[in-house]
Kinemage of the C-alpha trace (Angstrom):
@kinemage 1
@onewidth
@group {chain A} dominant
@subgroup {mainchain}
@vectorlist {calphas} color= white
{ca unk a 1} P 113.841 95.063 106.599
{ca unk a 2} L 117.196 94.661 108.232
{ca unk a 3} L 118.521 97.970 106.943
{ca unk a 4} L 117.140 101.493 106.678
{ca unk a 5} L 115.548 102.671 103.468
{ca unk a 6} L 118.140 103.758 100.978
{ca unk a 7} L 117.086 104.581 97.449
{ca unk a 8} L 119.479 103.405 94.773
{ca unk a 9} L 122.292 105.743 93.822
{ca unk a 10} L 121.765 108.099 90.923
{ca unk a 11} L 121.867 105.707 88.038
{ca unk a 12} L 124.039 105.890 84.957
{ca unk a 13} L 121.205 105.820 82.457
{ca unk a 14} L 121.290 105.303 78.736
{ca unk a 15} L 120.551 108.078 76.284
{ca unk a 16} L 116.941 109.068 75.788
{ca unk a 17} L 115.213 108.751 72.454
{ca unk a 18} L 115.210 112.452 71.576
{ca unk a 19} L 118.726 113.885 71.159
{ca unk a 20} L 117.900 117.209 72.874
{ca unk a 21} L 116.337 115.444 75.857
{ca unk a 22} L 119.248 113.051 75.982
{ca unk a 23} L 121.645 115.963 76.094
{ca unk a 24} L 119.700 117.585 78.940
{ca unk a 25} L 119.574 114.322 80.891
{ca unk a 26} L 123.291 113.709 80.467
{ca unk a 27} L 124.115 117.280 81.528
{ca unk a 28} L 122.164 116.660 84.709
{ca unk a 29} L 123.842 113.309 85.202
{ca unk a 30} L 127.338 114.756 84.791
{ca unk a 31} L 126.484 117.569 87.196
{ca unk a 32} L 125.156 115.162 89.837
{ca unk a 33} L 128.348 113.115 89.647
{ca unk a 34} L 130.404 116.107 90.782
{ca unk a 35} L 127.873 117.265 93.373
{ca unk a 36} L 126.398 120.122 91.328
{ca unk a 37} L 122.814 119.305 92.223
{ca unk a 38} L 121.475 122.714 91.237
{ca unk a 39} L 122.428 122.078 87.605
{ca unk a 40} L 121.173 118.483 87.825
{ca unk a 41} L 117.826 119.747 89.077
{ca unk a 42} L 117.592 122.386 86.346
{ca unk a 43} L 118.019 119.708 83.695
{ca unk a 44} L 116.035 116.859 85.244
{ca unk a 45} L 112.957 118.683 86.520
{ca unk a 46} L 111.639 119.665 83.058
{ca unk a 47} L 112.199 116.110 81.818
{ca unk a 48} L 110.466 114.714 84.886
{ca unk a 49} L 107.501 117.022 84.337
{ca unk a 50} L 107.335 115.761 80.736
{ca unk a 51} L 106.997 112.190 82.023
{ca unk a 52} L 110.531 110.829 81.725
{ca unk a 53} L 110.700 107.999 84.299
{ca unk a 54} L 114.480 108.117 84.777
{ca unk a 55} L 114.408 111.831 85.496
{ca unk a 56} L 111.422 111.343 87.806
{ca unk a 57} L 113.276 108.678 89.760
{ca unk a 58} L 116.435 110.776 90.041
{ca unk a 59} L 114.348 113.725 91.220
{ca unk a 60} L 112.777 111.451 93.840
{ca unk a 61} L 116.246 110.451 94.992
{ca unk a 62} L 117.246 114.105 95.357
{ca unk a 63} L 114.197 114.862 97.491
{ca unk a 64} L 114.715 111.738 99.570
{ca unk a 65} L 118.361 112.537 100.322
{ca unk a 66} L 118.029 116.328 100.347
{ca unk a 67} L 120.447 116.849 97.471
{ca unk a 68} L 120.091 120.402 96.123
{ca unk a 69} L 116.617 120.619 97.651
{ca unk a 70} L 115.162 120.522 101.127
{ca unk a 71} L 114.715 116.890 102.161
{ca unk a 72} L 111.057 116.040 101.596
{ca unk a 73} L 109.823 112.445 101.810
{ca unk a 74} L 106.380 113.389 100.487
{ca unk a 75} L 107.909 114.847 97.318
{ca unk a 76} L 110.218 111.837 97.056
{ca unk a 77} L 107.184 109.547 97.244
{ca unk a 78} L 105.300 111.621 94.659
{ca unk a 79} L 108.103 111.459 92.109
{ca unk a 80} L 108.805 107.806 92.895
{ca unk a 81} L 105.148 106.994 92.224
{ca unk a 82} L 105.189 108.752 88.863
{ca unk a 83} L 108.296 106.833 87.811
{ca unk a 84} L 106.926 103.588 89.262
{ca unk a 85} L 103.714 103.944 87.280
{ca unk a 86} L 105.889 104.135 84.154
{ca unk a 87} L 107.386 100.747 85.076
{ca unk a 88} L 110.693 101.977 86.529
{ca unk a 89} L 111.805 99.077 88.744
{ca unk a 90} L 114.084 101.107 91.037
{ca unk a 91} L 111.220 103.518 91.663
{ca unk a 92} L 108.793 100.666 92.343
{ca unk a 93} L 111.208 99.228 94.897
{ca unk a 94} L 111.826 102.640 96.505
{ca unk a 95} L 108.105 103.365 96.724
{ca unk a 96} L 107.510 99.953 98.266
{ca unk a 97} L 110.069 100.690 100.973
{ca unk a 98} L 108.568 104.108 101.608
{ca unk a 99} L 105.219 102.439 102.231
{ca unk a 100} L 106.937 99.847 104.421
{ca unk a 101} L 108.494 102.507 106.652
{ca unk a 102} L 105.758 105.128 106.310
{ca unk a 103} L 108.091 107.744 104.851
{ca unk a 104} L 106.199 110.386 102.876
{ca unk a 105} L 103.143 108.123 102.757
{ca unk a 106} L 101.052 106.392 105.424
{ca unk a 107} L 102.631 103.112 106.492
{ca unk a 108} L 100.936 100.377 104.490
{ca unk a 109} L 102.473 96.907 104.324
{ca unk a 110} L 100.032 95.734 101.646
{ca unk a 111} L 101.061 98.621 99.376
{ca unk a 112} L 104.701 97.925 100.211
{ca unk a 113} L 104.279 94.317 99.109
{ca unk a 114} L 102.403 95.319 95.950
{ca unk a 115} L 105.094 97.724 94.742
{ca unk a 116} L 107.894 95.397 95.805
{ca unk a 117} L 106.304 92.600 93.798
{ca unk a 118} L 106.179 94.713 90.637
{ca unk a 119} L 109.890 95.474 90.951
{ca unk a 120} L 110.707 91.871 91.913
{ca unk a 121} L 108.927 90.552 88.858
{ca unk a 122} L 111.187 92.816 86.771
{ca unk a 123} L 114.162 90.982 88.290
{ca unk a 124} L 115.073 93.685 90.816
{ca unk a 125} L 117.216 91.780 93.330
{ca unk a 126} L 116.669 94.054 96.329
{ca unk a 127} L 112.924 93.976 95.732
{ca unk a 128} L 113.040 90.185 95.538
{ca unk a 129} L 114.707 90.124 98.937
{ca unk a 130} L 112.174 92.612 100.335
{ca unk a 131} L 109.255 90.542 99.064
{ca unk a 132} L 110.797 87.382 100.502
{ca unk a 133} L 111.149 89.139 103.857
{ca unk a 134} L 107.483 90.161 103.763
{ca unk a 135} L 106.353 86.597 103.018
{ca unk a 136} L 108.668 85.289 105.730
{ca unk a 137} L 107.156 87.578 108.350
{ca unk a 138} L 103.621 88.061 107.030
{ca unk a 139} L 103.916 91.801 106.385
{ca unk a 140} L 101.238 92.879 103.893
{ca unk a 141} L 100.813 89.293 102.646
{ca unk a 142} L 99.797 85.996 104.165
{ca unk a 143} L 102.839 84.438 105.807
{ca unk a 144} L 104.188 81.800 103.441
{ca unk a 145} L 107.614 80.257 104.003
{ca unk a 146} L 107.714 78.593 100.582
{ca unk a 147} L 107.101 81.929 98.854
{ca unk a 148} L 109.707 83.509 101.115
{ca unk a 149} L 112.232 80.883 100.040
{ca unk a 150} L 111.355 81.405 96.379
{ca unk a 151} L 112.024 85.145 96.500
{ca unk a 152} L 115.032 84.835 98.800
{ca unk a 153} L 116.569 82.366 96.369
{ca unk a 154} L 116.079 84.658 93.376
{ca unk a 155} L 117.753 87.510 95.245
{ca unk a 156} L 120.474 85.246 96.666
{ca unk a 157} L 121.364 84.004 93.199
{ca unk a 158} L 121.895 87.646 92.211
{ca unk a 159} L 124.362 88.062 95.071
{ca unk a 160} L 122.267 89.844 97.716
{ca unk a 161} L 124.003 88.982 100.995
{ca unk a 162} L 120.920 89.512 103.175
{ca unk a 163} L 118.998 87.082 100.985
{ca unk a 164} L 121.802 84.524 101.093
{ca unk a 165} L 121.863 84.748 104.895
{ca unk a 166} L 118.083 84.395 105.099
{ca unk a 167} L 118.067 81.463 102.698
{ca unk a 168} L 120.713 79.798 104.829
{ca unk a 169} L 118.468 80.362 107.856
{ca unk a 170} L 115.511 78.765 106.062
{ca unk a 171} L 117.559 75.655 105.231
{ca unk a 172} L 119.023 75.588 108.737
{ca unk a 173} L 115.578 75.560 110.327
{ca unk a 174} L 113.574 73.737 107.654
{ca unk a 175} L 111.254 76.662 106.961
{ca unk a 176} L 109.712 76.437 103.481
{ca unk a 177} L 112.280 73.796 102.465
{ca unk a 178} L 113.384 70.449 103.917
{ca unk a 179} L 115.978 71.017 106.629
{ca unk a 180} L 119.430 70.760 105.064
{ca unk a 181} L 122.401 71.895 107.108
{ca unk a 182} L 124.835 71.488 104.212
{ca unk a 183} L 122.758 73.903 102.098
{ca unk a 184} L 122.491 76.228 105.082
{ca unk a 185} L 126.268 76.242 105.405
{ca unk a 186} L 126.671 76.932 101.686
{ca unk a 187} L 124.410 79.970 101.736
{ca unk a 188} L 125.778 81.252 105.037
{ca unk a 189} L 129.235 81.030 103.528
{ca unk a 190} L 128.176 83.004 100.444
{ca unk a 191} L 126.871 85.808 102.640
{ca unk a 192} L 129.781 85.549 105.106
{ca unk a 193} L 132.259 86.089 102.276
{ca unk a 194} L 130.495 89.369 101.522
{ca unk a 195} L 131.107 90.554 105.083
{ca unk a 196} L 127.635 89.741 106.463
{ca unk a 197} L 128.227 89.608 110.226
{ca unk a 198} L 125.117 87.594 111.095
{ca unk a 199} L 125.868 84.990 108.425
{ca unk a 200} L 129.440 84.818 109.726
{ca unk a 201} L 128.046 84.105 113.205
{ca unk a 202} L 125.704 81.388 111.924
{ca unk a 203} L 128.447 79.801 109.840
{ca unk a 204} L 130.660 79.706 112.941
{ca unk a 205} L 127.830 78.063 114.869
{ca unk a 206} L 127.471 75.386 112.194
{ca unk a 207} L 131.203 74.613 112.405
{ca unk a 208} L 131.002 74.525 116.208
{ca unk a 209} L 128.106 72.053 116.163
{ca unk a 210} L 129.252 70.105 113.108
{ca unk a 211} L 125.929 70.599 111.306
{ca unk a 212} L 126.284 69.915 107.599
{ca unk a 213} L 130.058 70.267 107.895
{ca unk a 214} L 132.736 68.481 109.901
{ca unk a 215} L 132.996 69.796 113.455
{ca unk a 216} L 135.827 72.328 113.372
{ca unk a 217} L 136.549 74.544 116.367
{ca unk a 218} L 139.312 76.430 114.567
{ca unk a 219} L 136.933 77.466 111.766
{ca unk a 220} L 134.214 78.233 114.309
{ca unk a 221} L 136.567 80.485 116.282
{ca unk a 222} L 137.744 82.187 113.085
{ca unk a 223} L 134.224 83.045 111.918
{ca unk a 224} L 133.051 84.121 115.385
{ca unk a 225} L 136.133 86.348 115.548
{ca unk a 226} L 135.405 87.876 112.144
{ca unk a 227} L 131.739 88.358 113.013
{ca unk a 228} L 132.729 90.141 116.200
{ca unk a 229} L 135.075 92.422 114.253
{ca unk a 230} L 132.145 93.288 111.971
{ca unk a 231} L 129.832 94.089 114.884
{ca unk a 232} L 128.142 90.700 115.181
{ca unk a 233} L 126.002 90.576 118.303
{ca unk a 234} L 127.141 87.955 120.859
{ca unk a 235} L 130.001 86.840 118.588
{ca unk a 236} L 132.753 87.764 121.056
{ca unk a 237} L 131.077 85.756 123.820
{ca unk a 238} L 130.634 82.788 121.485
{ca unk a 239} L 134.277 83.032 120.442
{ca unk a 240} L 135.287 82.758 124.099
{ca unk a 241} L 133.106 79.681 124.607
{ca unk a 242} L 134.727 77.958 121.636
{ca unk a 243} L 138.191 78.919 122.864
{ca unk a 244} L 137.494 77.047 126.106
{ca unk a 245} L 137.500 73.841 124.035
{ca unk a 246} L 140.706 74.636 122.135
{ca unk a 247} L 144.429 74.497 122.770
{ca unk a 248} L 146.514 77.683 122.728
{ca unk a 249} L 147.987 76.582 119.410
{ca unk a 250} L 144.535 76.136 117.888
{ca unk a 251} L 143.434 79.579 119.087
{ca unk a 252} L 146.575 81.126 117.588
{ca unk a 253} L 145.887 79.317 114.305
{ca unk a 254} L 142.271 80.530 114.269
{ca unk a 255} L 143.347 84.101 114.952
{ca unk a 256} L 145.940 83.969 112.166
{ca unk a 257} L 143.344 82.592 109.739
{ca unk a 258} L 140.924 85.373 110.689
{ca unk a 259} L 143.586 87.990 109.911
{ca unk a 260} L 144.333 86.434 106.532
{ca unk a 261} L 140.641 86.042 105.692
{ca unk a 262} L 139.811 89.672 106.394
{ca unk a 263} L 143.003 91.009 104.780
{ca unk a 264} L 142.147 89.078 101.620
{ca unk a 265} L 138.600 90.508 101.643
{ca unk a 266} L 137.267 86.978 102.214
{ca unk a 267} L 139.129 85.461 99.270
{ca unk a 268} L 141.382 83.281 101.464
{ca unk a 269} L 139.366 81.926 104.392
{ca unk a 270} L 140.249 78.219 104.377
């Protein structure tokens, strides 16, 4: 994965079937929202021990993050597994990532792929991205670019920036799909407008080379500049190379556009 394991935030869950249990769950939920994890634990642990998947998942989150309890990946994995076996998609995804990284369980890519798939098949966007990544790189499954594209696309269509950037890469390089620079640019742009530094770099490169878009040094400079501001590796050097082909007026225009783009939170980048 491109980011460290982070279990989903404590979810705002619907009421449980039994009114008393629902009241206990909601008391725990309200307490967690204000950082009173002791009260949250008092209310969620009995429900978790009775088999409530939402309480089990929230308990797993508390152990994973060390909220009101000593951080304990093994306990986080245990509670995640119980919730996952009840079909809780967030727990399935979390357990898959714990197997991927070997946190609380032995590292096992095949198990990571298996749990990620269960969550992905429930429509869990992050799990779809994770499964696509595993197919792309052959972690726990046979490497299969077409399957990678399929799962990346499902996640990308749900707005996952990493998946959009990866899908752009697949189109850019013709991996699992026919090479299509225009499609690559489209997906890079979707991720770039969410602040994805690597997608911003690749979008700049496409403008610099005129691949799938008209060659445009001003746009290339703008996106390299934005990528650099967001920590994009090599973006500052690339920005300088583009600037060597531009007039002072064009550089000033590109810099002004970068300021507007970032100030608008990527709503005004043209």
